[in-house]
C-alpha positions in Angstrom: -13.0 -19.1 -15.4 -9.9 -17.9 -13.6 -7.9 -20.7 -15.3 -9.1 -19.9 -18.8 -6.5 -18.9 -21.4 -6.4 -15.5 -23.0 -7.6 -17.0 -26.3 -10.6 -18.6 -24.5 -11.6 -15.4 -22.9 -11.2 -13.4 -26.1 -13.4 -15.9 -28.0 -16.0 -15.8 -25.3 -16.0 -12.0 -25.3 -15.6 -11.2 -29.0 -16.8 -14.4 -30.8 -15.0 -16.3 -33.6 -15.7 -13.7 -36.3 -14.7 -10.5 -34.5 -11.2 -9.3 -34.7 -9.1 -9.2 -31.6 -8.3 -5.8 -29.9 -5.8 -3.8 -31.8 -2.3 -3.9 -30.4 -3.2 -6.6 -27.9 0.0 -8.7 -28.5 2.2 -5.6 -28.2 0.5 -4.5 -25.0 0.9 -8.0 -23.5 4.6 -8.2 -24.4 5.2 -4.7 -23.0 3.4 -5.7 -19.8 5.4 -8.9 -19.4 8.7 -7.0 -20.0 7.6 -4.3 -17.5 6.7 -6.9 -14.9 10.1 -8.7 -15.4 11.9 -5.4 -15.1 10.1 -4.6 -11.8 10.8 -8.0 -10.4 14.5 -7.6 -11.3 14.6 -4.2 -9.6 13.0 -5.6 -6.4 15.4 -8.5 -6.3 18.4 -6.1 -6.7 17.1 -3.9 -3.9 16.5 -6.9 -1.6 20.0 -8.2 -2.4 21.6 -4.8 -1.6 19.7 -4.6 1.7 20.8 -8.1 2.7 24.4 -7.3 1.9 24.5 -3.9 3.5 25.5 -3.7 7.1 23.8 -1.2 9.3 25.6 0.2 12.3 24.1 0.0 15.8 24.4 3.8 16.0 22.2 4.2 12.9 19.6 1.7 14.2 19.4 3.5 17.6 19.0 6.8 15.7 16.2 5.4 13.6 14.4 3.9 16.6 14.7 7.2 18.4 13.2 9.1 15.5 10.3 6.7 15.0 9.5 6.6 18.8 9.6 10.4 18.9 7.3 10.6 16.0 4.9 8.2 17.6 5.0 10.2 20.8 4.3 13.5 19.0 1.4 11.8 17.2 -0.1 10.5 20.4 0.1 13.9 22.1 -1.6 15.5 19.1 -4.4 12.9 19.1 -4.9 13.4 22.9 -5.0 17.2 22.5 -7.5 16.9 19.7 -9.7 14.7 21.9 -9.4 17.3 24.7 -10.3 20.1 22.3 -13.3 18.2 21.0 -14.5 17.4 24.5 -14.2 21.1 25.6 -16.0 22.3 22.5 -18.7 19.7 22.7 -19.2 20.1 26.5 -18.3 16.4 27.2 -15.8 15.2 29.7 -12.5 14.2 27.9 -12.4 10.8 29.7 -15.9 10.0 28.8 -16.4 7.7 25.8 -18.6 9.1 23.0 -22.2 8.0 22.8 -23.2 6.1 19.6 -25.2 8.0 17.1 -27.7 5.2 16.6 -29.1 3.0 19.3 
């Protein structure tokens, strides 16, 4: 069924005597135009990124920002675990017990 044409699917759904959905052709044309526009935009972005040179300084700066963010995130997760363990009365290094056995 995934290879059926639109006409076959419409006939199967609506039958031979029923009219097709109103504005179907216009919606299909608009969807095709929108998809082509989106694809053109993505290709333009990819081409600009390929042609744009990025300095080493900028790459180092981006790596530093990303690693700092990951470090802050891991500290936050660890402090949440410690807080949960202290509120729950469990040891922070102990793995949680499963709810169902």
